[in-house]
Backbone bond lengths (Angstrom), bond angles and torsions (degrees), N, CA, C in turn:
res aa  C-N    CA-C-N  psi(-1)  N-CA   C-N-CA  omega(-1)  CA-C   N-CA-C  phi
1 M - - - 1.460 - - 1.529 108.97 -
2 N 1.313 115.16 145.19 1.461 118.95 174.54 1.531 109.89 -88.71
3 T 1.325 115.99 178.19 1.469 120.32 -175.15 1.525 111.87 -60.10
4 Q 1.324 117.72 -43.24 1.467 120.35 179.60 1.525 111.24 -61.52
5 E 1.315 117.28 -44.22 1.471 121.11 179.93 1.523 111.18 -64.43
6 I 1.320 117.39 -41.05 1.469 121.03 177.77 1.518 109.86 -64.22
7 A 1.331 116.83 -44.60 1.468 121.04 179.40 1.527 110.89 -60.36
8 N 1.313 116.68 -46.33 1.470 120.41 179.60 1.525 111.64 -62.29
9 R 1.319 116.44 -41.71 1.467 120.46 -179.52 1.525 110.57 -67.10
10 L 1.335 117.44 -40.90 1.471 119.91 178.26 1.522 110.40 -60.72
11 V 1.318 117.33 -46.48 1.464 120.76 179.11 1.525 110.40 -61.22
12 E 1.314 117.10 -44.35 1.468 120.96 179.11 1.528 110.99 -57.53
13 L 1.333 117.15 -49.22 1.468 120.56 -178.27 1.523 111.55 -67.33
14 C 1.325 118.07 -40.36 1.465 120.21 179.54 1.524 111.26 -65.56
15 R 1.306 117.38 -38.91 1.467 120.37 177.50 1.524 111.64 -63.86
16 Q 1.324 117.39 -25.84 1.463 122.29 177.18 1.530 112.06 -89.63
17 G 1.339 117.50 -1.06 1.461 120.84 -177.92 1.521 112.95 75.61
18 Q 1.314 117.72 19.85 1.465 122.91 -176.99 1.542 110.86 -99.54
19 N 1.331 116.34 54.53 1.464 120.82 -175.53 1.520 112.76 -65.19
20 V 1.319 118.62 -40.77 1.464 120.55 -179.92 1.524 110.01 -66.74
21 Q 1.319 117.63 -40.02 1.463 120.24 176.19 1.524 110.05 -61.21
22 A 1.340 117.23 -40.04 1.461 120.59 178.55 1.524 110.69 -60.60
23 I 1.314 117.08 -43.35 1.468 121.22 178.53 1.528 109.86 -61.99
24 D 1.317 116.57 -49.37 1.463 120.66 -177.87 1.523 111.84 -61.60
25 E 1.318 116.90 -37.93 1.464 121.70 -173.79 1.529 113.75 -86.22
26 L 1.337 117.35 -37.64 1.462 120.53 -167.04 1.530 115.19 -111.81
27 Y 1.331 118.15 -15.68 1.463 120.32 -172.85 1.524 111.60 -91.98
28 H 1.313 114.28 143.15 1.467 123.02 174.24 1.531 108.35 -70.60
29 D 1.313 117.47 148.66 1.475 120.63 178.45 1.527 112.07 -58.14
30 D 1.342 117.57 -29.66 1.467 122.04 -178.18 1.527 112.65 -101.16
31 I 1.329 117.95 28.15 1.462 122.69 179.78 1.531 111.12 -50.80
32 L 1.332 116.01 140.32 1.458 122.34 170.75 1.517 106.66 -112.38
33 S 1.334 116.86 124.70 1.454 123.13 179.36 1.521 108.53 -113.73
34 V 1.340 116.62 126.19 1.464 122.08 -175.97 1.529 108.89 -122.10
35 E 1.323 116.20 123.12 1.465 123.03 177.92 1.519 110.41 -98.91
36 A 1.324 117.02 151.81 1.462 121.65 177.10 1.526 111.56 -72.17
37 A 1.325 116.76 -28.78 1.466 120.90 -177.08 1.520 109.44 -149.57
38 G 1.324 115.67 168.12 1.455 120.73 176.41 1.510 112.54 91.51
39 E 1.295 115.19 174.18 1.463 121.93 -179.94 1.517 108.65 -127.65
40 P 1.293 120.67 135.72 1.460 123.51 -3.86 1.522 110.83 -77.59
41 K 1.312 116.25 146.69 1.464 121.76 179.14 1.522 111.10 -70.02
42 E 1.336 116.64 -34.42 1.460 120.79 179.77 1.519 110.50 -126.24
43 L 1.321 115.66 140.23 1.459 122.25 173.63 1.518 107.93 -126.70
44 K 1.315 116.42 142.33 1.464 121.73 -178.90 1.523 108.99 -122.38
45 G 1.319 115.55 130.16 1.455 121.30 175.23 1.517 112.91 102.67
46 K 1.328 114.24 146.37 1.455 121.15 -177.18 1.529 112.39 -61.49
47 T 1.322 117.93 -38.42 1.469 120.75 -179.31 1.520 110.94 -62.82
48 A 1.336 117.16 -43.64 1.467 121.09 -179.89 1.524 111.21 -65.85
49 V 1.325 117.02 -41.80 1.466 120.82 -179.84 1.528 110.42 -67.93
50 R 1.322 117.32 -39.25 1.462 120.78 175.93 1.534 109.95 -61.20
51 G 1.324 116.99 -42.39 1.463 121.17 178.32 1.519 112.14 -61.11
52 K 1.342 117.45 -40.37 1.465 121.22 177.84 1.524 110.19 -63.00
53 S 1.325 116.75 -42.63 1.456 120.98 -179.97 1.532 111.21 -65.49
54 E 1.319 116.91 -40.85 1.468 120.86 178.47 1.525 110.87 -66.17
55 W 1.350 117.54 -40.69 1.472 120.84 176.14 1.522 109.97 -59.35
56 W 1.329 116.50 -45.27 1.463 120.95 -177.97 1.523 110.14 -61.03
57 A 1.335 117.46 -45.16 1.464 121.43 179.87 1.528 111.85 -65.93
58 D 1.328 117.27 -33.29 1.467 121.18 177.58 1.526 111.94 -73.46
59 T 1.338 117.39 -25.38 1.463 122.41 -174.62 1.519 113.28 -93.48
60 F 1.340 117.31 -34.78 1.460 121.17 -172.91 1.521 111.94 -123.32
61 E 1.330 114.66 142.61 1.456 121.72 169.55 1.524 107.01 -101.04
62 V 1.314 117.27 125.54 1.457 120.92 177.40 1.520 108.16 -80.22
63 T 1.337 115.51 121.90 1.459 120.74 -176.96 1.526 112.57 -108.07
64 G 1.324 117.28 -5.70 1.456 120.92 178.63 1.508 110.68 174.00
65 G 1.313 114.81 176.24 1.456 119.87 177.15 1.506 111.76 137.22
66 E 1.317 114.16 -175.55 1.458 119.88 178.02 1.517 109.37 -155.77
67 I 1.327 114.59 157.80 1.455 122.68 179.37 1.517 106.81 -126.31
68 S 1.331 116.24 127.12 1.465 120.49 -178.64 1.516 111.39 -72.24
69 D 1.308 115.83 165.84 1.452 120.47 168.13 1.530 107.59 -69.30
70 P 1.322 118.06 153.89 1.462 120.18 -178.26 1.527 112.55 -76.16
71 I 1.325 114.30 151.78 1.460 122.64 170.42 1.523 105.79 -112.89
72 V 1.321 117.15 122.02 1.465 122.41 -173.29 1.523 109.96 -112.08
73 A 1.333 115.26 136.65 1.466 122.56 173.82 1.521 107.46 -143.29
74 G 1.317 116.39 107.46 1.467 120.15 -179.85 1.512 110.96 62.33
75 N 1.329 116.16 -123.81 1.465 120.30 -179.81 1.526 112.20 -99.59
76 H 1.329 117.10 19.94 1.462 122.31 177.00 1.523 109.83 -122.33
77 F 1.328 115.77 153.34 1.461 120.33 170.21 1.518 109.06 -150.19
78 S 1.321 114.73 157.75 1.461 120.01 178.28 1.516 108.95 -131.93
79 I 1.328 114.07 154.55 1.461 121.44 172.05 1.522 107.97 -139.02
80 G 1.303 116.06 151.10 1.457 121.55 173.99 1.520 108.85 -101.65
81 M 1.337 115.81 141.14 1.461 120.38 178.58 1.533 109.96 -129.99
82 L 1.302 114.83 135.57 1.465 123.34 168.80 1.520 105.26 -118.21
83 V 1.335 117.11 125.03 1.460 120.25 -175.46 1.525 109.66 -135.18
84 D 1.324 115.89 125.99 1.461 122.42 172.02 1.525 106.96 -104.22
85 T 1.331 115.95 131.33 1.460 120.25 -177.18 1.524 111.07 -134.79
86 T 1.331 113.63 162.38 1.455 122.41 168.73 1.518 106.82 -127.62
87 N 1.336 116.07 128.47 1.457 120.78 176.34 1.524 107.87 -67.42
88 K 1.316 117.21 124.81 1.465 121.84 -175.08 1.526 112.84 -66.14
89 K 1.316 118.37 -26.34 1.472 121.03 -178.94 1.516 112.58 -90.40
90 T 1.342 116.82 -41.20 1.459 119.91 -173.08 1.522 114.08 -101.00
91 G 1.337 116.55 -19.09 1.454 120.07 -176.51 1.519 113.35 81.26
92 E 1.326 117.58 -0.84 1.461 121.57 -179.21 1.526 110.12 -66.25
93 K 1.327 114.76 133.88 1.463 120.65 179.12 1.523 109.30 -98.30
94 S 1.341 116.03 147.66 1.464 119.71 177.58 1.524 109.95 -146.70
95 H 1.317 114.12 159.30 1.462 122.69 177.00 1.526 106.88 -128.45
96 M 1.319 116.60 130.44 1.454 120.76 -178.43 1.523 109.37 -127.96
97 E 1.322 115.67 137.51 1.452 122.48 173.75 1.519 106.84 -122.67
98 E 1.335 116.80 129.01 1.455 118.78 -178.35 1.518 111.48 -148.32
99 I 1.323 113.70 156.63 1.456 122.67 170.21 1.522 106.03 -108.07
100 C 1.312 116.67 131.50 1.459 122.94 -179.46 1.525 107.95 -113.52
101 L 1.316 116.43 125.43 1.460 122.06 -179.49 1.519 109.15 -114.00
102 Y 1.327 116.32 132.51 1.457 122.20 -176.45 1.526 110.19 -125.76
103 E 1.332 115.26 147.25 1.454 121.96 173.73 1.523 108.72 -120.75
104 V 1.323 116.77 136.04 1.455 122.64 -178.29 1.529 109.27 -110.98
105 K 1.334 114.96 136.83 1.465 121.57 176.84 1.528 107.40 -142.88
106 D 1.318 116.28 132.55 1.469 121.53 178.29 1.532 112.43 53.06
107 G 1.335 117.03 37.93 1.456 120.98 175.91 1.518 115.96 77.06
108 K 1.340 117.21 13.88 1.475 121.45 179.17 1.527 109.15 -137.94
109 I 1.328 116.51 156.61 1.460 121.40 175.27 1.521 107.85 -76.08
110 I 1.335 117.05 118.96 1.461 122.84 -177.00 1.534 111.83 -101.08
111 R 1.336 117.05 -21.33 1.470 120.97 -179.17 1.523 109.22 -149.57
112 E 1.332 114.17 140.35 1.466 121.07 171.73 1.510 107.02 -133.34
113 E 1.329 115.82 142.38 1.462 120.36 177.27 1.515 108.14 -141.38
114 F 1.323 114.79 136.73 1.465 121.27 -174.96 1.519 109.98 -113.92
115 F 1.334 115.85 130.62 1.453 122.84 -179.73 1.517 108.86 -115.87
116 Y 1.328 116.22 120.58 1.452 123.03 179.94 1.518 108.01 -159.57
117 P 1.331 117.57 161.83 1.466 119.00 177.99 1.519 110.56 -57.57
118 A 1.305 116.54 129.70 1.471 121.37 -174.53 1.515 111.36 -102.85
119 G 1.314 117.52 40.02 1.453 118.11 -177.24 1.437 116.42 -137.50
């Protein structure tokens, strides 16, 4: 798959809530994931990134939001995400807006970085 096809497939799977499937299908084994805030700030490897996604799904219920169409430039693409969640343990509601930047290498996502207010 080329960068546009990978970007489109990632958006399709994320809109369906199939984040773990997206990781398994589209991510390189040596993926680097970089967060704007929190610990760990960086995770390396598909297993670690899958674990982060599973933790997030176990912790938060998505109650709304939207995912933009991708913008592609060479071997990079970005998407915008708006996500409304409720913490499953505390009931606390939150709203997050972020820009997600991805890099593709050898037909797989090799790097993802998330930009959002870190405060």
